N, C-alpha and C positions, 0 to 999 in steps of 0.2 A: 382109490375112490372112497368117498365118504359113505356113511350109512344111509344118508338121505338119498343119494343118487342110486344106491343099490336097491332101495325100497320102492323106487318109482316103477310104474308099470311100463311095458314096452308098447302097449296098444295106443296109437295116436289119438283115437277117439276118446279113450279114458283120460289121456293127458289133456286134451282140449277141454273136456268136461271139468277136470280139476282146475284148469286155468280160469274157466268161466266162473266157477264157484268162488275161487279166490278173488277174482275181480269184483264180484258182487259183495263179498265180505269186506273188501277194501273200500268200496263205495259206501257201504253202510257205516263203517268205522269213520271214514272221512266226514260223512254227514253229521255223525254224532259229535265229532271233534269241532266242527264248525258251530254247531248249536252250543256246545260247551263254551267255546270262545266268545260267542255272543252274550251268553249269560254272565260270564266273567266281566266282559266290557260293561254291561248294564250295571252290574254290581259296583264296579269302580266308579261309574258315573253317579250312582246313588250315594256312595260314600263321600264323594267330592262335594256334594250339595250341603 
């Protein structure tokens, strides 16, 4: 078993809270990436003019 799985808590409530926090972090990072992609696209359009 890896160190990651050995360090996980056994309490289902804590695991669910961890999952919820990771999902929120993932959503935030995904939104940031979408905005970044939009800025890059806009920059490419300006350079093409």
